[in-house]
C-alpha positions as CSV (number, residue, x, y, z in Angstrom):
1,X,23.8,107.8,16.8
2,X,19.8,107.4,16.2
3,X,17.4,104.3,16.0
4,X,14.8,103.8,13.3
5,X,12.3,101.3,13.2
6,X,9.6,101.1,10.1
7,X,7.0,98.4,9.0
8,X,5.5,98.0,5.9
9,X,2.3,96.3,4.3
10,X,1.1,95.3,8.1
11,X,-2.7,93.8,7.8
12,X,-3.6,95.7,11.3
13,X,-3.6,99.4,10.9
14,X,-5.4,100.4,14.1
15,X,-4.3,102.1,16.8
16,X,-3.4,99.4,18.5
17,X,-0.9,98.6,15.7
18,X,0.3,101.9,16.2
19,X,0.6,101.9,19.6
20,X,3.0,98.3,19.4
21,X,5.0,100.4,16.9
22,X,5.5,103.5,19.1
23,X,6.2,100.7,22.1
24,X,8.9,99.1,20.0
25,X,10.6,102.1,18.9
26,X,10.8,102.9,22.6
27,X,13.4,100.1,22.9
28,X,15.5,101.8,20.7
29,X,15.1,104.9,22.9
30,X,18.8,105.0,24.4
31,X,20.2,105.2,20.9
32,X,18.6,108.6,20.4
33,X,17.2,110.1,23.9
34,X,16.5,113.6,22.1
35,X,13.4,113.2,20.1
36,X,10.7,110.7,19.2
37,X,8.8,110.8,15.9
38,X,6.3,108.7,14.0
39,X,5.1,108.8,10.6
40,X,1.6,106.7,9.6
41,X,0.6,106.5,6.2
42,X,-2.6,103.7,6.0
43,X,-0.7,100.5,6.5
44,X,3.4,102.0,6.5
45,X,4.5,103.0,10.0
46,X,8.1,104.6,10.3
47,X,9.5,105.9,13.5
48,X,12.6,107.7,14.7
49,X,14.8,107.7,18.0
50,X,17.0,110.9,17.6
51,X,20.2,111.8,18.7
52,X,20.6,115.2,18.0
53,X,24.3,116.1,16.4
54,X,23.5,118.1,13.2
55,X,21.1,121.1,13.7
56,X,19.5,119.4,17.1
57,X,17.2,122.5,17.5
58,X,14.8,121.2,14.1
59,X,16.3,118.2,12.5
60,X,14.1,116.0,14.0
61,X,12.5,112.9,12.1
62,X,10.8,111.8,9.6
63,X,12.1,113.9,7.0
64,X,10.1,115.2,4.4
65,X,10.5,116.7,0.5
66,X,8.6,119.6,0.0
67,X,4.9,118.3,-0.3
68,X,5.3,115.5,2.2
69,X,5.3,112.8,-0.5
70,X,8.5,111.5,0.1
71,X,9.2,110.0,4.0
72,X,12.4,109.0,5.8
73,X,14.3,107.9,8.3
74,X,17.8,107.7,8.6
75,X,20.4,106.6,11.2
76,X,23.7,108.0,10.3
77,X,25.7,110.6,9.3
78,X,25.8,112.6,5.9
79,X,29.1,114.0,5.7
80,X,28.4,115.5,1.9
81,X,24.7,116.9,2.1
82,X,25.8,120.0,1.7
83,X,27.1,119.5,-2.1
84,X,24.2,116.8,-2.7
85,X,21.8,120.2,-1.1
86,X,23.1,122.1,-4.2
87,X,21.8,119.8,-6.7
88,X,18.7,119.8,-5.6
89,X,18.5,123.3,-5.9
90,X,14.8,123.3,-7.0
91,X,13.7,121.7,-3.5
92,X,12.9,123.4,-0.4
93,X,14.8,122.4,3.0
94,X,13.4,122.5,6.4
95,X,16.5,121.5,8.4
96,X,19.7,121.7,8.8
97,X,20.0,118.4,9.3
98,X,22.8,116.5,7.0
99,X,19.8,113.8,6.6
100,X,17.2,115.9,5.3
101,X,18.7,115.2,1.9
102,X,17.7,111.7,1.4
103,X,14.1,112.1,1.3
104,X,14.7,115.8,-1.2
105,X,18.3,111.2,0.7
106,X,19.2,107.9,7.6
107,X,21.2,105.5,11.0
108,X,24.3,107.1,10.2
109,X,26.3,110.0,9.0
110,X,26.6,110.9,5.5
111,X,29.9,112.6,4.9
112,X,29.2,114.5,1.7
113,X,25.7,115.6,1.9
114,X,26.8,119.1,1.3
115,X,28.0,118.2,-2.2
116,X,24.7,116.1,-2.6
117,X,22.6,118.8,-1.8
118,X,24.3,121.1,-4.2
119,X,23.1,118.6,-6.9
120,X,19.9,118.9,-5.9
121,X,19.4,122.4,-6.0
122,X,15.9,122.5,-7.6
123,X,14.8,121.3,-4.1
124,X,13.8,122.9,-1.1
125,X,15.7,122.0,2.5
126,X,14.2,122.7,5.7
127,X,17.2,121.6,7.6
128,X,21.2,121.7,7.9
129,X,20.6,118.0,8.6
130,X,23.4,115.7,6.6
131,X,20.5,113.0,6.3
132,X,17.4,115.5,4.8
133,X,19.3,114.8,1.2
134,X,18.2,111.3,0.9
135,X,14.4,111.9,0.3
136,X,15.7,114.3,-2.4
137,X,18.2,112.1,-3.6
138,X,15.6,109.3,-4.2
139,X,13.1,111.6,-6.1
140,X,16.0,112.4,-8.3
141,X,17.7,109.4,-8.9
142,X,15.5,106.4,-7.2
143,X,17.6,103.5,-5.8
144,X,21.0,104.7,-7.4
145,X,20.9,106.9,-4.4
146,X,22.8,105.1,-2.0
147,X,26.2,104.8,-4.4
148,X,26.4,108.3,-4.1
149,X,26.5,108.2,-0.1
150,X,29.2,109.2,1.5
151,X,29.5,107.8,5.3
152,X,28.0,105.1,7.5
153,X,24.1,104.8,7.5
154,X,21.4,102.6,7.5
155,X,18.1,104.1,6.4
156,X,14.7,102.6,5.5
157,X,12.5,104.5,2.8
158,X,9.0,104.6,2.0
159,X,7.6,106.3,-1.2
160,X,3.7,106.9,-0.7
161,X,3.3,107.1,-4.3
162,X,3.1,103.6,-4.6
163,X,4.1,102.1,-0.8
164,X,7.2,100.9,-2.3
165,X,10.4,101.1,0.1
166,X,13.8,100.7,0.2
167,X,16.4,99.8,3.0
168,X,20.0,99.8,2.8
169,X,23.7,99.5,5.1
170,X,26.5,101.2,4.4
171,X,29.5,99.5,2.5
172,X,31.0,97.8,5.7
173,X,28.5,97.6,8.1
174,X,29.4,100.5,10.5
175,X,26.0,101.1,11.2
176,X,24.0,98.3,12.4
177,X,20.6,97.2,10.7
178,X,18.3,94.0,11.3
179,X,15.6,92.7,8.8
180,X,12.5,90.9,10.4
181,X,9.2,89.3,9.0
182,X,6.4,89.9,11.5
183,X,3.8,87.7,13.3
184,X,0.6,89.7,13.8
185,X,-0.9,88.1,16.8
186,X,-4.1,89.5,19.5
187,X,-2.3,91.6,21.8
188,X,-3.4,92.5,25.5
189,X,-2.1,96.3,25.9
190,X,-1.9,98.1,29.3
191,X,-0.5,101.7,30.4
192,X,-0.2,101.6,34.4
193,X,0.8,104.7,36.8
194,X,0.9,103.5,40.1
195,X,2.1,101.0,42.1
196,X,1.2,97.0,43.1
197,X,2.0,96.0,46.4
198,X,1.1,92.3,46.2
199,X,2.6,91.9,42.5
200,X,4.8,88.8,44.4
201,X,1.5,86.9,45.2
202,X,-0.1,87.1,42.3
203,X,3.2,86.5,40.4
204,X,2.7,82.9,42.2
205,X,-0.7,82.6,41.4
206,X,0.2,82.9,37.5
207,X,3.1,80.0,37.7
208,X,1.8,78.9,34.1
209,X,2.5,82.4,32.7
210,X,6.0,83.4,31.2
211,X,7.1,86.9,32.9
212,X,10.0,89.5,30.9
213,X,10.5,91.9,33.7
214,X,10.4,92.4,37.3
215,X,7.8,94.9,37.1
216,X,5.2,95.2,39.3
217,X,2.8,96.2,36.7
218,X,3.3,93.4,34.5
219,X,1.4,91.3,36.4
220,X,-1.7,93.1,35.5
221,X,-2.4,91.7,31.7
222,X,-1.5,87.7,32.6
223,X,-4.4,88.4,35.5
224,X,-6.6,89.7,32.5
225,X,-6.0,86.9,30.7
226,X,-7.0,84.3,33.8
227,X,-9.5,86.5,35.5
228,X,-10.8,89.0,33.2
229,X,-12.1,92.6,34.7
230,X,-12.0,91.0,38.2
231,X,-8.3,91.3,38.1
232,X,-8.9,94.9,39.6
233,X,-10.3,93.4,43.0
234,X,-7.5,91.5,43.4
235,X,-4.9,94.3,43.8
236,X,-3.1,96.3,46.7
237,X,-2.0,99.2,45.6
238,X,-2.3,102.7,44.5
239,X,-3.1,102.3,40.5
240,X,-4.9,103.8,37.6
241,X,-5.0,102.1,34.4
242,X,-5.9,101.1,30.9
243,X,-5.8,97.7,29.4
244,X,-6.7,96.8,26.0
245,X,-7.6,93.5,24.6
246,X,-6.5,93.3,21.0
247,X,-9.1,89.9,20.4
248,X,-12.2,92.1,20.4
249,X,-10.9,96.0,20.6
250,X,-12.8,96.0,24.2
251,X,-10.6,97.9,27.1
252,X,-11.1,98.6,30.4
253,X,-10.2,101.3,32.5
254,X,-10.0,101.6,36.4
255,X,-8.6,103.5,39.4
256,X,-7.7,102.7,42.7
257,X,-10.4,102.6,45.8
258,X,-9.5,105.9,47.1
259,X,-8.1,107.6,44.1
260,X,-4.6,108.1,44.9
261,X,-3.6,108.2,41.1
262,X,-5.5,110.1,39.2
263,X,-7.0,109.4,35.7
264,X,-8.9,111.4,33.4
265,X,-11.6,110.4,30.9
266,X,-12.1,112.4,27.7
267,X,-14.2,112.1,24.2
268,X,-12.4,113.0,21.2
269,X,-12.6,114.8,17.6
270,X,-11.4,112.9,14.8
271,X,-9.9,114.7,12.5
272,X,-10.3,113.0,8.7
273,X,-7.6,113.9,5.9
274,X,-4.4,112.5,4.8
275,X,-1.9,114.7,2.7
276,X,0.5,112.6,0.0
277,X,3.9,112.7,1.8
278,X,7.4,111.3,1.3
279,X,8.5,110.4,4.5
280,X,12.4,109.2,5.9
281,X,14.0,107.9,8.4
282,X,17.4,108.3,8.9
283,X,20.4,106.7,11.5
284,X,23.7,108.5,10.8
285,X,25.5,111.2,9.6
286,X,25.8,112.9,6.1
287,X,28.2,114.6,5.6
288,X,28.4,116.0,2.2
289,X,24.8,117.1,3.0
290,X,25.7,120.8,2.4
291,X,27.4,119.6,-1.2
292,X,23.9,118.2,-2.0
293,X,21.9,120.9,-0.9
294,X,23.5,123.4,-3.2
295,X,22.5,120.6,-6.2
296,X,18.9,120.7,-4.7
297,X,18.7,124.8,-4.5
298,X,14.9,124.5,-6.0
299,X,13.8,123.0,-3.3
300,X,13.1,124.3,0.6
301,X,15.1,123.0,3.2
302,X,13.0,123.8,6.7
303,X,16.3,122.9,8.7
304,X,20.0,122.4,9.4
305,X,20.0,118.9,9.8
306,X,22.1,116.9,7.6
307,X,19.6,114.5,7.0
308,X,17.1,116.5,5.5
309,X,18.6,116.4,1.9
310,X,17.6,112.8,1.5
311,X,14.0,113.4,0.7
312,X,14.7,116.1,-1.7
313,X,17.5,114.3,-3.5
314,X,15.1,111.3,-3.8
315,X,13.1,113.4,-5.8
316,X,15.2,114.6,-8.0
317,X,17.4,111.2,-8.1
318,X,15.2,108.7,-7.1
319,X,16.9,105.5,-6.0
320,X,20.0,106.7,-6.9
321,X,20.6,108.7,-4.0
322,X,22.1,106.6,-2.0
323,X,25.6,106.5,-4.1
324,X,25.4,110.3,-3.7
325,X,25.6,110.0,0.0
326,X,28.8,110.5,1.9
327,X,28.3,109.4,5.7
328,X,27.8,106.7,7.8
329,X,24.1,105.8,7.4
330,X,20.8,103.7,7.7
331,X,17.4,104.8,6.2
332,X,14.2,104.1,5.4
333,X,11.9,106.3,2.7
334,X,8.7,106.0,1.7
335,X,7.0,107.4,-1.1
336,X,3.4,108.0,-0.9
337,X,2.4,108.9,-4.1
338,X,2.6,105.2,-4.6
339,X,3.2,103.7,-1.4
340,X,6.5,102.3,-2.7
341,X,9.4,102.5,0.1
342,X,13.3,101.9,-0.1
343,X,16.0,101.4,2.4
344,X,19.3,101.5,2.5
345,X,22.8,101.5,4.5
346,X,26.1,103.0,4.5
347,X,29.0,101.1,2.2
348,X,30.4,99.3,5.2
349,X,27.7,99.0,7.6
350,X,29.0,101.7,10.4
351,X,25.2,102.3,11.4
352,X,23.4,98.7,12.1
353,X,20.1,98.5,10.6
354,X,18.0,95.1,10.8
355,X,15.1,93.9,8.2
356,X,12.2,91.5,9.1
357,X,9.2,89.9,7.6
358,X,5.7,89.5,9.0
359,X,3.7,86.2,8.8
360,X,0.9,88.6,7.3
361,X,3.5,90.4,4.8
362,X,4.8,93.0,6.2
363,X,8.3,94.5,6.1
364,X,10.2,95.4,8.7
365,X,13.2,97.9,9.7
366,X,14.9,98.6,12.7
367,X,18.3,99.9,13.9
368,X,18.4,97.4,16.2
369,X,17.2,93.3,16.7
370,X,15.3,94.0,20.1
371,X,12.9,96.2,17.8
372,X,12.4,93.4,15.9
373,X,12.7,89.9,17.5
374,X,9.1,89.7,19.1
375,X,7.3,90.8,16.3
376,X,9.1,89.1,13.1
377,X,9.7,85.4,12.9
378,X,12.0,85.8,10.4
379,X,14.7,88.7,10.3
380,X,18.4,89.2,9.6
381,X,21.0,91.8,9.6
382,X,20.8,94.1,6.7
383,X,23.7,93.9,4.6
384,X,26.2,96.8,4.3
385,X,26.2,99.0,0.5
386,X,22.9,97.3,0.4
387,X,19.9,98.6,-0.9
388,X,16.1,97.0,-0.7
389,X,13.7,98.5,-3.2
390,X,9.9,97.7,-2.8
391,X,9.4,97.8,-6.5
392,X,11.9,95.4,-7.2
393,X,11.0,93.8,-3.8
394,X,14.6,92.6,-3.4
395,X,18.6,93.6,-2.3
396,X,20.7,94.5,-4.9
397,X,24.2,95.9,-3.3
398,X,24.7,99.9,-4.3
399,X,28.5,99.8,-3.2
400,X,31.0,98.5,-5.4
401,X,34.4,99.3,-5.3
402,X,37.8,98.0,-7.2
403,X,38.8,95.9,-4.2
404,X,35.3,94.0,-3.6
405,X,36.7,91.8,-6.1
406,X,39.6,91.0,-4.4
407,X,41.8,91.1,-7.0
408,X,45.2,92.4,-6.8
409,X,45.9,96.0,-6.7
410,X,49.4,97.8,-8.2
411,X,49.2,101.0,-7.2
412,X,52.5,102.5,-5.6
413,X,52.5,103.1,-2.4
414,X,52.9,107.3,-2.1
415,X,52.9,108.2,1.9
416,X,51.4,111.7,1.0
417,X,48.4,111.0,-0.5
418,X,47.4,108.7,1.8
419,X,47.9,111.4,5.0
420,X,45.7,113.6,2.8
421,X,43.3,111.1,2.1
422,X,43.3,110.2,6.5
423,X,43.3,114.2,7.3
424,X,40.6,114.7,5.5
425,X,38.4,111.8,6.5
426,X,39.3,113.1,10.0
427,X,38.3,116.8,8.9
428,X,34.9,115.7,7.6
429,X,34.3,114.2,10.8
430,X,34.4,117.1,12.7
431,X,31.0,118.2,11.7
432,X,29.1,118.7,14.7
433,X,26.6,120.8,16.7
434,X,27.0,119.6,19.6
435,X,30.0,118.4,21.8
436,X,32.3,116.0,21.1
437,X,36.1,114.2,21.7
438,X,38.2,111.3,21.0
439,X,38.7,108.0,22.3
440,X,42.6,107.7,22.8
441,X,43.5,104.3,23.7
442,X,47.6,105.4,23.4
443,X,47.7,102.6,20.2
444,X,48.5,104.2,16.5
445,X,44.9,104.4,15.3
446,X,43.6,106.3,18.1
447,X,46.2,108.5,18.6
448,X,46.6,109.3,15.0
449,X,42.6,110.4,15.0
450,X,43.5,112.5,17.8
451,X,46.7,113.9,16.2
452,X,44.7,115.0,13.4
453,X,41.6,116.5,15.2
454,X,43.8,118.4,17.4
455,X,45.4,119.4,14.8
456,X,42.0,120.7,12.9
457,X,40.3,121.9,15.4
458,X,40.9,125.4,15.7
459,X,39.8,126.0,11.8
460,X,36.1,123.7,12.4
461,X,32.8,125.0,13.1
462,X,33.2,122.8,16.2
463,X,35.9,124.9,18.1
464,X,33.6,128.4,17.8
465,X,31.3,126.9,20.1
466,X,32.9,124.5,22.3
467,X,36.4,125.7,22.1
468,X,39.5,124.7,20.2
469,X,41.1,122.0,23.2
470,X,40.4,118.4,21.9
471,X,38.7,116.1,24.5
472,X,40.4,113.1,25.0
473,X,38.8,109.9,26.9
474,X,40.3,106.7,28.1
475,X,39.3,103.4,30.1
476,X,41.3,100.7,31.8
477,X,42.3,98.9,34.5
478,X,44.7,100.3,37.3
479,X,48.5,100.4,35.8
480,X,46.9,98.8,32.4
481,X,49.3,99.7,29.3
482,X,46.4,101.8,27.4
483,X,45.9,104.6,30.6
484,X,49.9,105.1,30.5
485,X,49.8,105.3,26.7
486,X,46.8,107.8,26.6
487,X,48.6,109.5,29.0
488,X,51.3,110.6,27.3
489,X,49.6,111.5,23.8
490,X,47.4,113.4,25.8
491,X,50.2,114.9,26.9
492,X,52.3,115.5,23.9
493,X,48.7,116.6,22.3
494,X,47.3,119.2,24.5
495,X,44.0,117.6,24.9
496,X,42.0,117.7,27.7
497,X,42.1,114.3,28.8
498,X,39.8,112.2,31.1
499,X,40.7,108.6,32.6
500,X,38.3,106.3,33.8
501,X,39.3,103.1,35.7
502,X,37.5,100.1,36.4
503,X,37.6,97.0,38.1
504,X,37.2,93.6,36.9
505,X,34.2,92.7,38.8
506,X,32.2,95.7,37.2
507,X,32.9,94.3,33.9
508,X,31.4,91.3,35.2
509,X,28.7,92.9,36.3
510,X,27.8,94.5,33.3
511,X,27.6,91.7,30.6
512,X,24.3,91.3,30.7
513,X,23.3,94.9,29.7
514,X,26.4,95.1,27.6
515,X,25.0,91.5,25.7
516,X,21.8,93.1,25.7
517,X,22.7,96.3,23.7
518,X,25.8,95.0,21.2
519,X,23.3,91.9,20.0
520,X,26.3,89.5,20.0
521,X,28.0,86.6,21.4
522,X,31.2,86.5,19.5
523,X,33.6,86.7,22.6
524,X,36.2,89.0,21.2
525,X,33.4,91.3,20.7
526,X,32.0,91.2,24.0
527,X,35.3,91.1,25.4
528,X,36.4,94.6,23.7
529,X,32.9,96.0,24.0
530,X,32.4,96.1,27.7
531,X,35.3,98.9,28.6
532,X,34.1,100.5,25.9
533,X,29.9,100.5,27.3
534,X,31.3,101.4,30.6
535,X,33.7,104.1,29.3
536,X,30.2,105.9,27.0
537,X,28.2,105.8,30.1
538,X,31.2,107.9,31.8
539,X,31.2,110.4,29.0
540,X,27.6,111.3,28.4
541,X,27.8,111.8,31.7
542,X,30.2,114.9,30.7
543,X,27.4,116.1,28.4
544,X,29.9,114.6,25.5
545,X,27.1,113.0,22.8
546,X,29.3,112.1,20.2
547,X,33.2,110.5,19.8
548,X,35.6,110.1,17.2
549,X,37.1,106.2,17.4
550,X,39.8,104.3,15.4
551,X,38.2,101.2,14.3
552,X,38.7,99.7,10.6
553,X,42.6,100.3,10.4
554,X,43.4,97.1,11.3
555,X,41.5,95.7,8.5
556,X,42.9,97.3,5.9
557,X,46.7,97.6,6.9
558,X,46.7,94.0,8.6
559,X,47.7,95.6,11.7
560,X,46.3,91.9,13.6
561,X,49.6,90.1,15.1
562,X,48.4,87.3,12.7
563,X,49.3,88.8,10.0
564,X,52.7,88.4,10.1
565,X,52.0,85.3,9.2
566,X,50.6,85.8,6.0
567,X,52.6,83.2,3.1
568,X,52.1,86.4,0.2
569,X,50.9,89.6,-0.6
570,X,47.9,88.0,-2.5
571,X,46.9,86.4,0.4
572,X,47.5,89.3,2.7
573,X,44.9,91.3,0.3
574,X,42.4,88.9,0.1
575,X,42.4,88.5,3.8
576,X,42.3,92.3,4.5
577,X,39.1,92.3,1.7
578,X,37.5,89.7,3.7
579,X,38.0,91.5,7.1
580,X,36.2,95.3,5.5
581,X,33.4,93.1,4.2
582,X,32.9,91.6,8.0
583,X,33.4,94.6,9.9
584,X,29.5,95.6,10.4
585,X,29.3,92.2,12.5
586,X,32.5,93.1,14.6
587,X,33.9,96.6,14.6
588,X,31.3,98.2,13.7
589,X,29.1,96.4,15.6
590,X,30.7,97.3,19.0
591,X,32.0,100.5,18.3
592,X,28.3,102.2,17.5
593,X,26.0,99.9,19.9
594,X,28.3,100.0,22.9
595,X,28.3,103.7,22.6
596,X,24.7,104.4,21.4
597,X,23.9,102.4,24.6
598,X,24.3,105.5,26.3
599,X,23.4,108.0,23.4
600,X,26.7,109.0,22.2
601,X,27.4,108.6,18.7
602,X,30.8,106.9,17.6
603,X,32.3,108.1,14.3
604,X,35.2,106.4,12.4
605,X,37.1,108.0,10.0
606,X,39.5,105.2,8.6
607,X,36.1,103.8,7.2
608,X,35.5,106.5,5.2
609,X,34.8,105.6,1.8
610,X,37.7,107.6,-0.3
611,X,39.9,106.5,2.4
612,X,39.4,102.8,2.3
613,X,39.7,103.3,-1.7
614,X,43.3,105.0,-1.6
615,X,44.6,102.5,1.1
616,X,43.0,99.2,-0.7
617,X,44.6,100.4,-3.9
618,X,47.8,100.4,-2.6
619,X,49.8,97.0,-4.0
620,X,49.6,94.9,-0.8
621,X,53.6,94.1,-1.1
622,X,54.4,97.3,1.0
623,X,51.8,96.0,3.8
624,X,53.6,92.6,4.5
625,X,55.4,92.7,7.6
626,X,59.6,92.9,6.7
627,X,61.5,93.2,9.6
628,X,64.7,93.1,7.2
629,X,63.1,96.6,6.1
630,X,62.1,97.6,9.1
631,X,58.6,97.5,8.7
632,X,56.4,96.4,11.0
633,X,52.6,95.6,11.2
634,X,50.7,98.8,9.2
635,X,53.9,100.3,8.6
636,X,52.6,102.2,5.0
637,X,50.1,104.3,7.5
638,X,53.1,105.1,10.5
639,X,55.6,106.0,7.2
640,X,52.6,108.2,6.3
641,X,52.6,109.9,9.4
642,X,56.2,110.0,10.2
643,X,57.4,114.1,10.0
644,X,60.4,114.9,11.4
645,X,60.1,118.8,10.7
646,X,56.4,118.7,12.5
647,X,55.8,115.0,13.8
648,X,52.4,114.3,14.7
649,X,53.4,112.0,17.4
650,X,56.5,110.7,19.0
651,X,58.1,107.9,17.2
652,X,58.1,105.6,20.0
653,X,53.9,106.3,20.0
654,X,54.1,106.6,16.6
655,X,55.8,102.7,16.2
656,X,53.7,101.3,19.4
657,X,53.0,97.8,18.5
658,X,49.2,96.6,18.7
659,X,48.3,95.2,22.1
660,X,47.2,91.8,21.9
661,X,43.7,92.0,21.8
662,X,41.4,93.4,24.8
663,X,44.6,93.7,27.0
664,X,45.3,97.0,26.4
665,X,42.6,98.1,28.9
666,X,44.5,95.4,31.3
667,X,46.2,92.2,31.6
668,X,44.0,90.3,33.8
669,X,40.3,91.3,31.9
670,X,40.2,88.4,29.9
671,X,41.8,86.0,32.8
672,X,39.0,87.8,34.9
673,X,36.1,86.7,32.5
674,X,37.2,83.2,32.2
675,X,37.6,83.0,35.7
676,X,33.8,84.1,36.3
677,X,32.9,81.9,33.2
678,X,34.5,78.9,34.8
679,X,32.5,79.5,37.7
680,X,28.9,79.7,35.9
681,X,29.9,76.9,33.1
682,X,30.4,73.2,34.5
683,X,32.5,70.7,32.4
684,X,29.4,68.8,31.6
685,X,27.2,71.6,30.4
686,X,30.2,72.4,28.2
687,X,31.0,69.1,26.9
688,X,26.9,68.8,26.2
689,X,27.4,72.3,24.2
690,X,26.4,70.8,20.6
691,X,23.5,69.1,21.7
692,X,22.1,72.5,23.4
693,X,23.4,75.2,20.7
694,X,24.2,73.2,17.6
695,X,24.7,76.1,15.5
696,X,27.7,77.9,16.4
697,X,28.9,75.6,19.3
698,X,30.4,77.2,21.8
699,X,34.3,75.5,22.2
700,X,35.2,77.1,25.5
701,X,33.1,78.1,28.7
702,X,33.6,81.4,28.2
703,X,31.5,81.5,24.7
704,X,28.9,79.5,26.4
705,X,28.1,81.5,29.2
706,X,28.2,84.5,26.7
707,X,25.5,82.4,24.6
708,X,23.0,81.8,27.2
709,X,23.0,85.7,28.5
710,X,22.4,86.0,24.7
711,X,19.4,83.7,24.1
712,X,17.7,84.9,26.7
713,X,17.5,87.8,25.5
714,X,17.0,86.6,21.9
715,X,15.8,83.2,21.8
716,X,14.7,82.7,18.2
717,X,16.9,81.0,15.5
718,X,16.9,84.1,13.2
719,X,18.7,86.0,16.2
720,X,21.2,83.7,16.7
721,X,21.7,83.5,13.1
722,X,22.8,87.0,12.9
723,X,26.2,86.2,15.0
724,X,29.1,85.0,13.0
725,X,30.8,82.0,13.8
726,X,34.0,79.6,12.7
727,X,37.4,79.4,13.6
728,X,39.5,82.7,14.1
729,X,43.2,83.6,15.7
730,X,43.8,86.9,17.2
731,X,40.6,88.1,15.2
732,X,41.4,86.2,11.8
733,X,38.9,85.0,9.6
734,X,38.7,81.1,9.1
735,X,40.8,81.2,5.7
736,X,43.3,82.6,7.7
737,X,43.9,80.1,10.4
738,X,45.4,78.3,7.4
739,X,48.4,80.4,7.6
740,X,49.7,78.2,10.5
741,X,49.0,74.6,11.4
742,X,49.7,75.2,15.1
743,X,46.4,77.8,15.4
744,X,44.5,75.2,13.9
745,X,43.8,73.7,17.6
746,X,43.5,76.9,18.8
747,X,40.4,78.0,21.2
748,X,40.9,81.7,22.1
749,X,40.2,84.0,19.3
750,X,41.7,86.9,20.9
751,X,45.9,87.9,19.8
752,X,47.1,86.0,22.4
753,X,47.4,83.2,20.0
754,X,50.2,85.3,18.3
755,X,52.1,85.6,21.5
756,X,55.5,84.7,20.4
757,X,55.1,87.6,17.6
758,X,54.4,89.9,19.9
759,X,56.8,89.7,22.0
760,X,59.6,89.1,19.8
761,X,58.5,92.7,18.2
762,X,57.9,94.5,21.5
763,X,61.6,93.2,22.3
764,X,62.7,95.0,18.8
765,X,61.2,98.3,19.6
766,X,61.9,98.5,23.3
767,X,65.3,99.9,22.4
768,X,63.8,102.0,19.3
769,X,65.3,99.5,17.0
770,X,62.3,99.5,14.7
771,X,61.6,103.1,14.9
772,X,65.0,103.7,13.1
773,X,65.2,100.8,10.8
774,X,63.8,102.1,7.9
775,X,66.0,100.6,5.7
776,X,66.9,102.9,3.1
777,X,66.5,101.2,0.1
778,X,63.0,101.4,1.2
779,X,63.3,104.9,1.7
780,X,63.9,105.2,-2.0
781,X,61.5,103.5,-3.5
782,X,58.9,105.7,-2.1
783,X,61.2,108.6,-2.7
784,X,60.8,107.5,-5.9
785,X,56.7,106.8,-6.2
786,X,56.3,110.3,-4.8
787,X,58.5,111.3,-7.6
788,X,56.5,110.0,-10.2
789,X,53.1,110.6,-9.0
790,X,54.2,114.4,-8.6
């Protein structure tokens, strides 16, 4: 997963501003440590931090169309980039990147980038990147490109023809995106090489100044404000530095007395000349980029990046390119012909994207909030499934599935169709040029992902490079339920399993880092993100850069324990719709940012657009928990993979009930967090919480503690407003709390509030009753539905 940053309409387009953009982009370097890219066009800047998954050797961003008049930066994966390339057959692609299709169509993956490339058969692609298709789609379809994308993504696209731009995020919000509005101010910039030995003494002299780090060199900018050029004589150390004062664009350079650290001075030759370009910055993956390349067969591609297709798609389809993408993505595309730009995010919001506004009228886009929070006074999370166009000056939804209106579907349940849709979703996410694995907790969702991936590994291109044995990863406290269950599943599937242990203290010690990276103070998200954060560090150390994960199933199928209390199928379906719409604020945010903190990309097959449409079209009566028919939560999914002739999983794993939230990694994990919070927050502090934090007031000491950490990193009102609030039980929305009167006074949002439901169900499954209790009449109805479809 990559990191993107885009700024449009800056009053200051000096070298100082360029340096500031580079500095802010480096805050996202953990998301993409493999490459840093920057495109500047007058008052427009598009920066990219790349995690090289598709076409790692040549899919660097920004990505362009043939004449570089469309520029796109993408975070994500475009799964249908090959299909999109075919549509752009008159375009020239430079890479194999799935995202290149965007400029000819980002943060994310575009799963249908191959299909989209086929539509762009007149375009030239440079890479095999799934995201390259976006710029090309934009040329063809304009803002409508967003609706063509199948994947998880957030992106910003700049059209240099008219300086317009768009930004978009996938429908559910799997990839993060924030939007902000900047405040341009005079800044003192300093670059230092060396060590300042007396920096602690100097800080004492500057007690009215606010320091952000413990770095010995940070003191220099503050000394300059107080003492000007005389600061040099106050320093004790070995150093060389350059300091820029943007008040008057003056600068100084200095070297320590003996010349211990090197410093050279030179005089440059400026070259003039600016060509019109289409630049695209992409975060994500375009899974259909090969299909998209075929559509663009007149275009010339330079790389194999999935994202390269985007610039070419833009040339052919304009903003319509977004709807052609299959993947997870967020991107920004600049059309230098008129300096217009677009930004978009994948349907679900798998890849993050934020949007902000500066007081000078500039518009900013970034993969994470930390790149906007200092320079934008106003910013927000970019909504999933939306596109922003500078031409219209507003956001519009490009993803409009039938389920979004929350109308009750009536399609019959067909387990074969459901199983095939999920298998297709997993297979398209095996698109990778780097080592990968599966996050395996031993629960139903991750076990199904691992089972399907292991079956199809041998036929994937990745197997030719990395072998046909699937790697699986699990983390937990010693003796935790997840470790035991994951080990059993791994043994059954024959994977190369990696088991990691952590202690409660290690988790507590990591909390500040976790909250800084995931950018939320939501209690359940922090609890679940911490083990994932610790595991991602271990995974990265093994050389693995991409993992498949099981997020999204509980929201789609009503898998959380509180769904046992759903009063009827209408309420159940409406709650699943609400949960999917909010995924980008919870599970997508956790899955993306916890892994991206260590330069690892997480892909989520359950949040495939096609799969969601199939699953959300089923009559919700089949999702209701019906003990009299042997149906526990997510029975429709379990039954779809219940194959006696060629089992995907053992029965007791297939019908294993969901662990209470966060308890799977170890039953003492939540208790340890609460104990630590109790030591940090007094009763008096909690009593006055509504005065200190009037918005989303914390109601427990644990929530208060997380909030204090968050506020240290992100003190602005705009930042705290990006975090959802309201009552919840067992991860429910506020509306579902009304299902049980006893839940109204609940303060713990985890699954422990549904403890009675969980224990009762475990009593049933312990002796195998549930696994074998599928009522014959229910089986008969399923068989009749299959026969009717056939």
